[in-house]
C-alpha positions in Angstrom: 184.7 117.4 37.9 187.4 118.2 35.8 189.9 121.1 35.9 189.9 123.7 32.8 192.9 125.4 34.0 195.7 123.7 36.3 198.6 125.6 37.2 201.8 124.2 38.9 204.9 125.8 40.6 204.6 128.8 38.7 207.1 131.5 38.5 207.7 134.7 36.2 211.1 136.6 36.7 212.2 139.9 35.0 215.6 141.8 34.5 216.0 145.0 36.3 218.3 146.8 34.8 220.0 149.6 36.8 222.9 152.1 35.9 225.8 153.0 37.9 226.0 156.2 39.5 228.3 158.0 36.6 225.4 157.6 34.8 222.9 159.3 36.7 222.0 163.0 36.8 221.0 164.8 40.0 219.2 167.7 38.1 218.1 169.0 35.2 220.4 171.3 34.4 223.3 168.4 34.6 221.2 166.2 32.3 221.2 169.4 29.6 224.9 169.8 30.4 225.9 166.2 29.8 223.6 166.5 26.7 225.6 169.3 25.2 228.9 167.9 26.2 227.7 165.1 23.7 229.7 165.8 20.8 232.8 167.0 22.4 232.7 163.6 23.8 231.9 161.7 20.7 234.7 163.8 19.1 237.6 162.7 21.7 236.6 159.5 21.3 237.4 159.5 17.5 240.3 161.7 17.3 242.1 160.1 20.2 243.5 162.3 23.4 246.7 162.2 25.2 248.2 159.3 23.4 244.9 157.0 23.4 243.1 155.7 20.5 239.5 156.2 20.3 238.7 152.5 20.4 240.6 152.6 23.7 238.5 155.5 25.0 235.3 153.8 23.7 236.5 150.8 26.1 237.1 153.0 29.0 233.9 154.8 28.7 232.1 151.1 28.8 233.7 150.6 32.0 232.2 153.4 33.6 228.9 153.0 32.3 228.5 149.6 33.5 224.8 148.5 34.8 223.6 145.9 37.3 221.1 143.5 36.9 218.7 142.8 39.8 215.8 139.8 39.6 212.5 140.1 40.3 210.3 137.5 40.6 206.7 139.2 39.7 205.2 135.7 40.3 206.8 132.8 42.8 205.6 129.4 43.0 202.0 129.7 42.6 199.9 126.9 42.0 195.9 125.7 41.8 193.0 124.4 40.1 189.9 126.1 38.6 187.5 123.4 37.8 185.1 124.2 34.5 182.1 126.1 34.7 183.7 128.5 37.7 183.9 132.3 38.3 187.1 133.0 40.3 187.7 135.9 41.4 191.8 137.0 41.5 192.0 139.8 44.1 195.1 141.7 45.6 196.9 144.7 45.7 198.7 147.0 43.2 201.6 144.9 42.5 200.3 141.8 43.6 200.8 139.9 40.5 197.0 139.8 39.3 197.9 141.5 35.4 201.0 139.2 35.2 199.1 135.8 36.0 196.3 136.8 33.6 199.1 137.6 30.4 200.7 133.9 31.6 197.8 132.3 31.3 196.8 133.8 28.4 200.0 132.9 26.7 201.0 136.8 25.9 204.4 136.2 28.0 205.8 132.8 28.9 206.0 131.8 32.5 209.9 131.7 33.6 208.8 128.2 35.4 205.8 126.0 36.4 203.7 124.8 34.1 200.1 125.6 33.1 197.5 123.3 31.5 194.3 124.7 29.8 191.3 122.6 28.5 189.7 124.6 26.2 190.0 128.0 24.1 190.6 131.0 26.1 189.6 134.6 25.3 190.9 137.4 27.0 190.1 140.9 28.2 193.2 142.2 29.8 193.0 146.2 28.6 190.6 148.1 26.3 191.1 147.3 23.0 192.9 144.0 23.3 193.1 142.7 20.2 191.7 145.3 18.0 193.1 147.2 15.1 192.3 150.8 15.1 192.4 151.0 11.3 189.6 148.4 10.7 186.0 149.1 11.7 183.8 147.7 14.1 182.5 145.8 12.0 185.9 144.0 10.7 187.0 144.1 14.5 184.1 141.7 15.3 185.0 139.1 12.3 188.7 139.5 13.1 188.8 138.9 17.2 186.3 135.9 16.4 188.8 134.2 13.8 191.7 134.9 16.8 189.7 133.0 19.1 189.2 130.0 16.6 185.6 130.9 15.5 184.5 130.3 11.7 183.0 133.1 9.9 179.6 132.0 9.9 179.7 131.1 13.9 180.9 134.7 14.5 178.0 135.5 11.9 175.7 133.9 13.9 176.4 135.6 17.0 176.9 139.4 15.2 173.4 140.9 15.6 173.9 139.7 19.3 177.2 141.6 19.8 176.1 144.7 18.7 172.8 145.0 20.6 174.7 144.5 23.4 177.6 147.0 22.7 175.3 149.1 21.9 177.9 150.7 19.2 175.7 150.2 15.7 175.7 153.8 14.8 179.2 153.6 14.7 179.6 150.0 13.1 181.3 150.9 10.3 183.5 153.9 11.7 187.7 152.9 12.4 188.1 151.8 15.9 190.3 154.1 16.3 187.7 157.0 16.9 185.9 155.6 19.6 186.1 156.7 23.1 187.4 154.6 25.9 183.9 153.1 26.7 182.9 152.2 23.3 186.2 150.2 22.7 185.0 148.3 25.9 181.8 147.6 25.4 182.9 146.3 21.4 185.6 144.2 23.3 183.6 142.7 25.7 181.1 142.0 24.0 182.5 139.9 21.3 184.8 138.1 24.1 181.5 137.2 25.8 179.5 136.5 23.3 181.7 134.1 20.7 181.7 131.3 23.4 185.0 130.8 24.2 185.7 128.0 26.7 187.0 129.8 29.2 186.7 134.2 29.6 189.4 135.9 31.5 188.6 139.5 32.7 190.9 142.1 34.3 189.3 145.4 35.2 188.4 146.4 32.0 184.8 146.5 33.6 186.2 149.5 35.6 185.7 151.9 32.4 181.9 151.7 32.0 179.8 153.2 33.2 177.1 152.0 35.8 175.0 150.6 33.5 176.8 148.8 31.7 179.2 147.6 34.4 175.6 145.8 35.3 175.2 144.6 32.7 178.5 142.7 32.1 178.2 141.8 35.3 174.6 139.9 34.3 176.4 138.4 31.1 179.2 136.9 32.9 177.0 135.2 35.4 175.2 133.8 32.4 178.6 132.9 30.6 179.4 131.1 33.7 175.8 129.2 34.4 176.0 128.3 30.7 179.2 125.6 31.7 182.2 128.3 31.0 184.7 129.3 32.9 185.7 132.6 34.4 188.6 134.5 36.0 187.8 137.8 37.0 190.2 140.5 38.3 188.6 143.2 40.0 189.2 145.6 42.9 185.4 145.8 43.4 185.1 143.7 46.3 180.8 144.2 45.7 181.5 142.9 42.3 183.5 140.0 43.2 181.3 139.0 45.9 178.1 139.3 43.4 179.6 137.3 41.0 182.5 135.0 42.0 181.6 132.0 44.1 185.7 130.9 44.7 188.5 133.5 45.2 192.3 133.5 45.2 194.5 136.3 46.9 198.0 137.3 45.7 200.4 138.8 47.8 204.1 140.0 46.6 203.8 138.0 44.1 202.9 134.8 45.6 199.1 132.8 46.3 198.2 133.8 50.3 194.8 132.2 50.2 192.5 129.9 48.4 188.8 129.1 48.9 185.4 130.8 49.1 185.0 133.8 47.8 184.2 135.6 51.6 187.1 133.6 53.7 189.4 135.3 50.4 187.8 139.0 50.6 187.8 138.4 54.9 191.7 137.6 54.1 192.2 140.6 51.5 190.8 143.2 53.9 192.4 141.9 57.4 195.7 142.3 55.4 195.4 145.9 55.3 194.2 146.4 58.7 197.6 144.6 60.0 199.9 146.8 57.5 198.0 150.1 59.4 201.1 152.3 59.9 203.3 149.6 59.1 206.1 149.9 56.3 208.2 147.8 56.3 208.6 146.8 52.5 208.1 150.3 50.8 210.3 149.0 48.0 207.3 146.9 47.4 205.0 149.3 46.3 204.1 150.6 43.1 205.6 153.5 41.8 209.5 154.8 40.6 210.2 155.3 44.1 212.4 158.7 44.1 210.1 159.6 47.4 208.3 157.5 49.3 205.7 158.0 52.3 207.3 156.9 55.8 204.2 157.0 57.6 201.0 158.3 57.7 198.5 158.4 61.0 195.2 159.4 62.7 195.6 161.3 65.8 192.1 160.5 66.7 190.5 156.6 67.0 187.0 157.4 66.9 185.5 160.5 63.9 182.2 161.8 63.9 180.8 161.7 60.7 180.6 165.4 59.6 184.1 166.2 62.1 187.3 167.0 60.2 189.2 164.1 58.9 193.3 164.8 59.4 195.7 162.2 58.4 199.5 163.4 59.2 202.2 162.2 57.0 206.0 162.5 56.4 207.5 161.9 53.1 211.5 161.1 52.8 213.9 161.4 49.5 215.5 158.4 48.3 216.6 159.6 44.8 216.2 162.7 42.8 213.2 163.5 40.3 213.2 165.9 37.5 209.3 166.7 37.5 207.5 168.6 40.2 205.1 166.5 42.3 201.8 166.5 43.6 199.9 164.4 46.0 196.9 162.7 46.3 194.7 160.4 48.4 191.4 158.2 48.3 189.0 157.2 50.6 187.5 153.5 50.5 185.1 151.5 52.2 184.9 148.4 53.3 183.8 146.5 50.1 186.8 148.1 48.2 184.1 150.7 46.9 186.4 154.8 46.5 184.1 156.9 47.7 186.2 160.3 46.9 189.8 160.9 45.5 191.5 164.5 47.0 194.4 166.0 44.3 196.7 168.7 45.5 196.7 170.2 42.0 192.9 171.1 42.3 194.0 173.5 44.8 197.6 174.6 43.4 199.2 172.8 46.4 202.4 171.2 44.4 206.1 169.7 45.9 209.2 171.0 45.8 212.5 168.8 45.6 213.4 168.7 49.1 215.0 166.1 51.2 212.0 164.9 53.7 209.6 166.8 55.1 206.0 166.3 56.8 202.5 167.7 56.3 198.6 166.7 57.1 195.7 165.9 54.4 192.6 167.3 55.7 189.5 166.8 54.9 185.3 166.9 56.0 183.1 166.3 53.3 181.7 163.7 52.1 180.8 163.2 55.7 181.1 159.6 56.3 178.8 156.6 57.7 179.8 154.9 60.9 182.3 152.1 59.7 186.0 151.9 58.8 187.3 153.3 55.4 191.0 152.9 53.8 192.9 155.9 53.0 195.4 155.5 50.4 198.3 158.1 49.8 199.9 158.6 46.5 202.9 160.7 45.1 203.1 161.6 41.6 204.1 163.4 38.9 201.9 164.5 35.7 203.7 161.6 34.2 203.9 158.9 36.4 203.2 157.2 39.9 206.3 158.1 42.0 204.5 156.1 45.3 201.1 154.2 46.0 200.4 153.7 49.6 197.9 151.5 49.8 196.1 151.2 53.2 198.6 153.9 54.8 196.2 154.5 57.6 192.5 153.9 58.5 189.4 156.2 59.6 187.1 154.6 62.2 183.4 156.3 61.8 181.8 156.4 65.4 178.0 155.2 65.1 176.6 158.3 65.6 174.7 160.0 63.0 175.8 163.9 62.6 172.5 165.4 62.5 170.9 167.3 65.4 167.7 165.7 66.6 168.8 162.7 65.0 166.6 159.8 66.7 166.0 157.1 63.6 169.0 155.4 63.0 167.4 152.9 59.8 167.3 156.4 57.9 171.1 155.9 57.0 170.7 152.2 55.8 170.7 153.3 52.5 173.4 155.2 50.1 176.7 155.5 50.5 178.1 158.6 52.0 175.9 161.5 54.6 175.2 164.8 52.8 174.8 168.2 54.3 171.4 169.1 53.3 168.7 171.1 54.4 164.6 171.0 53.1 163.5 174.1 52.6 159.7 174.2 53.4 157.9 177.1 51.8 155.2 179.4 53.8 152.1 178.7 51.8 150.3 175.1 51.4 148.6 173.8 48.7 145.0 175.7 49.5 146.8 179.0 49.8 146.5 179.1 53.7 149.1 180.2 55.8 150.2 177.2 58.0 152.0 177.6 61.9 154.4 175.9 63.2 152.6 172.8 64.3 151.3 172.1 60.4 155.2 171.7 59.8 155.2 169.0 62.7 151.9 167.1 61.1 153.6 168.1 57.3 152.9 171.3 56.5 154.8 174.4 56.0 156.0 177.3 57.7 156.7 180.6 56.8 160.5 180.1 57.8 162.8 178.0 56.2 163.0 174.4 58.4 165.7 171.2 58.7 163.2 168.4 57.9 165.1 164.9 58.6 164.2 161.8 57.1 
């Protein structure tokens, strides 16, 4: 079978500029002061001071504001082949290079080195509304995207009704897409890319925007696309979607190709990488975020926890540079399949971080009740405008295989669902024929006068 995509020794390097310390401000007050003084400095440069000309002073100022460049390899020496008609899942942590790889394949940016060979037309869905013109209507954007993908007007018209039906935007077809919601955007963008029959379809996590029903619909369409002989590259953090859709996988770590093989092999390697990194903080600079503050440690005091027991995560945070805005903390609980079960944001309870050198603390939660298994804890430090630190797999929680309900005897009742719930079945005091029931009736399916907890 011939290859639809061949990648050889691919690399992408970015130059990161760092200003020297003389151009940095440690507090907001210093920043304001420097802005106020700027006109005075400019006047002195123009008029000269102590016999020095303005041009000479300008040269001095330039010397003081020198910057240094640092090379950052978002991708380095990546090589692989994708046969025609395969669905390949590309997985990895945030910052691993997944989106950079897809941008290179889609010819959005050029590689720093290496070679890419692509056979056939490629359609990319890298973010919401990619390739859409906001002032044009949905109808006009369908034909515009068709032309971008190399389709003739007649070919686009032949697929037009299918696209509109799939996207479910017929009512707003003649409305400028700038007025569409993000869900409408992604439905129409995906429908265009999937129905205009490119030989290669690239999808990067955009399905996370749609609702559950639309995601299921998209996964079915992607499967139909692949079984029709076309090639699909699928990037997602949803391991359930990757395992159900893809037959091969690529794992990226730190810009390098860490594993290539069956989707099960690649997923196992991905999940085990979090286990190996449990409590490890060797490379905080590789984590996403601006880096003014970093989590330095995160530990769970207990090895095994009960489903309804309070979970505690001890953490330490250290300041590395100053940040101008106040910060908040967040955490998310992720199961072994990559599904985010819960998110906890300190803003909801009015907790913010002050600008101090270093500090520690605890994150505690009880609900949702976690089912038996192992769960990943991701920790965030954020401002209102940016992520300061994102530590995926900061620590892990292991929940013992004991149901959190009193008098539980049947384990199989916990097979369905994602988490447990704190619940009571309140059975009324009357049965259908109007007669009073007794406690014996409750055991036999009737009801009693007092509320009774029934475990099912």
